C-alpha angles and dihedrals in degrees: 000000000000112000142149100013097119095125092050093048091049089053093050094043091052091053091047090060099034118113098187134127077005138321092272117083129198111198132185116206118173143155143142122299118283093020093117106257096140094046090049093050094045091048092049094045093049092048092048092069088220122127108259140186124205122197127171119197116229132200096272139104121302094244090056091048092050093048093050092049093051091046088057091052092049094042093231134122117278093252093057096054121095122251118243123207093210143010089249090062091046094052093045089056093041092053089062092052093046096048120116116005122074108254144151127244117189117194107192129191089019094171089069090059093046090048093052092049120008089198089069094087094047090050090050091049091052092048091050094050095044103036121354104054091063092048131084092252124134103203117192120193112199135179146153101221096089095190093052093046092050090054087065087070094050123104091247092058119102087228095052112137095010101091115106093189142007136189133183105209110220129197117273119276121253090257090067092066089076089068092052096043108024095162097049122105120250090249091054091051092051089050090048090050088055089054104043108002117204100321104137096210093055091047091051093050089063125081114240090199091066128067122250093261092047090052091052090050101040103028113021097039097030118125108270092015117168087218092064093046098041104088096050092040092054094045095047088051096048110034138045099222103042094164092059092048090048090053090054093047091048090053092052090045088057091056104268110136110156124082092248095047094047091049093050094045097044097037089230112138117243090236089069102023095084091058092053092046091051090054092050089050091051089053088054091240097113136029133193110231128200129186109271086224092074110099114247091244091060100043096093094055098040118120094196094092118134126192117230136168111269090185108075096205093053088049091052093043096051092044100048113010111033096056090054102039089127089069092062130132101352097046102032091135089062091053090045090055089056091050092050091048095051102031098090094056091042093054092047094051095045125021098021093053091044092051091048090055090048088051089055092050093051094046090047092054092056093042093247094134127077088258140007110265120226090195139007126203138101137290131231137164138144088281105046149352126216121190103214125021133173120190142183111195094190097055097031093238123145131177119204117201133186124201122207120185091185132151090233136051118274113258130208092266092068093052093045090052090056095045101038105028110025099037097063089051093051091048090051089053089052097048092098090059102042141344102222125051131176103220123206129177142215131181122201116199135181094206102028129242139299120246090252091053091050092050092050091047094047093056091053098038092242117168114239115198121186124187095268094052090045091053094045091059095041091053088060115103096225 
């Protein structure tokens, strides 16, 4: 299913019709595996009504890669294409074929080609400078290894300064889940977002005719399930020491988030751990989080960073599936019982908090908050933790938000705890950065609020956001 990529299509369509700095365009489009790059490019190319060629590099020798690419350009079987001794020869021949008519050439999984022959990029740069940039060609470079693709933009890259457009393709927003699962309840969609996020491939693997629990039982935990195989498959395809990376991911899945704790739990020395963590961040599997209450000027030197899964499915897998792999496939019901028991807390601590922060960002952009946030995140220290925080350092405004994925409505006690107990501790943490703060509040609740809670909030102008209001704002395009 192809949904919710209007901005990306508009970007590509604009480049397809642009004539500056010349008619030829060199575009970089990249993003993690399964995010939908190939589907996006195929959809755009088909809708453009321009002739297009699509070639995906594979893990094979450079001569095989060159021959397959030229076969695509000729429209003949692999065996009938000539063999080229170098990428320079290939591009010289390709430039003749691509001359004249406006057309699209998509080179997918480019890092595999660069890995097989590092001279590939230099040859492409020479071909672009000598032949292609004066042609009518729209050349799209695509790849899943985010770190490698971003190096193409660096000054040391042969292609530096030649790109006419670039786009990092992100997972789909929460609002897109409605298109995949139109009959599901809002609570089910939030829980699903906690499990797989907005990765299109994962969403398509699931069955919209089944409920969430039935999908976990019959799809996610089924014998031979792609879901069970996915983490190891992706790691073995992307890194050279998958067992070390798995040890690190297992440690984080067990709740270890600081550098020291991850090192102790994974038995990976701190001297090398940072390198592995950087790779996992470049694969968009992990992220390093800092309290949003640290001033921008101090972020780089802060030691409060914690490593968390940025990929929701990896987070779900290493929390619920990996520790109990021995139960599969014969005792999947036992594993399912564990998922059902722990899912409510998991959703509340992950997706619900994330969506609350996104709600604050969206409301801030349309000036629907008491102030315009400069940053949105969360706060933690030895004293206190707050789920959703928005802050403006210039005006001295801060909004503290609590998120409760409870089975019952929030009562006044929860709000009073935030206002009377947590706020003084947060302000104490902020004393080093400013003496006076204008504090605002928001409460996010799965099942709404009691009358007493509403009365207390109304007197103090506290924002109360139930699931329906949350969804209404998140469905907005802004």
